[in-house]
C-alpha positions in Angstrom: 0.0 0.0 0.0 1.3 3.5 -0.7 1.6 6.1 2.0 2.0 9.8 1.5 4.1 11.7 4.0 3.9 15.5 4.0 6.6 17.8 5.4 5.3 21.0 6.9 7.3 24.1 7.7 6.9 27.8 8.2 5.6 29.6 5.1 8.9 31.4 4.6 11.1 28.4 5.3 14.4 28.2 3.4 16.8 25.4 2.7 18.8 23.8 5.5 22.5 23.5 6.1 25.0 20.8 5.0 24.0 18.4 7.8 20.3 18.6 6.8 21.2 17.8 3.2 23.3 14.8 4.3 20.5 13.5 6.5 18.1 13.6 3.5 20.6 11.8 1.2 21.1 9.1 3.8 17.3 8.7 4.3 16.7 8.6 0.6 19.3 5.9 0.1 17.8 3.8 2.9 14.3 4.1 1.4 15.5 3.1 -2.0 17.6 0.2 -0.7 14.5 -1.1 1.2 12.4 -0.9 -2.0 9.9 1.5 -0.4 10.6 4.5 -2.6 7.8 5.6 -4.9 8.4 9.4 -5.4 9.2 12.6 -3.6 9.4 16.3 -4.3 9.2 19.8 -3.0 6.4 22.3 -3.6 6.8 25.9 -4.5 6.5 28.3 -1.6 3.1 29.9 -1.0 4.6 33.3 -1.8 5.2 32.1 -5.4 1.5 32.5 -6.2 1.3 29.0 -7.5 -1.8 28.2 -9.4 -4.4 25.6 -8.4 -6.0 23.9 -11.4 -9.1 21.8 -11.0 -11.3 20.9 -13.9 -13.9 18.8 -12.1 -15.0 17.6 -8.7 -17.2 14.5 -8.5 -17.8 14.8 -12.3 -19.0 18.5 -12.2 -17.3 21.2 -14.2 -16.1 24.1 -12.2 -17.0 27.6 -13.4 -13.4 28.8 -13.0 -10.9 26.1 -13.8 -7.8 28.1 -12.8 -7.5 30.1 -9.7 -4.5 32.3 -9.2 -4.0 31.9 -5.4 -1.2 30.8 -3.2 -1.5 27.5 -1.3 -3.6 27.4 1.9 -3.2 30.5 4.0 -1.5 30.3 7.4 1.9 30.2 9.1 2.5 26.5 8.3 2.7 25.2 4.7 3.3 21.8 3.1 6.8 22.1 1.8 7.5 18.6 0.4 6.2 15.1 0.2 7.5 11.5 0.2 5.4 8.7 -1.3 6.4 5.2 0.0 5.3 1.7 -0.6 4.8 -0.1 2.7 3.3 -3.4 3.6 1.1 -1.8 6.4 0.6 1.2 8.6 3.1 0.1 11.2 5.9 0.1 8.5 4.8 3.5 7.2 4.9 4.9 10.7 8.3 3.5 11.2 9.6 5.3 8.1 7.7 8.5 9.1 9.6 8.5 12.4 12.9 8.3 10.5 12.1 11.4 8.3 14.8 14.0 8.8 13.3 17.1 10.3 
């Protein structure tokens, strides 16, 4: 089963230092060696005015398919994600507890 892990940070969070980078490289290698890696990535900051595009919800067309808005308002924003293939919730929680933060 696939599990999506979301990394949250302050809306104006910037990149970390060298030790943060090394921790992520090590984590990424471990996930891939274990065969749990599906995908990962970072999102644009809310301040970038990223566009939300939805063309339908439950089969209904939306009147405005493109909204020019930043991500959800607030101090905390989703900064990145990690999708993993895990046999069960316990395994997913074990990986989640290893995420470098």
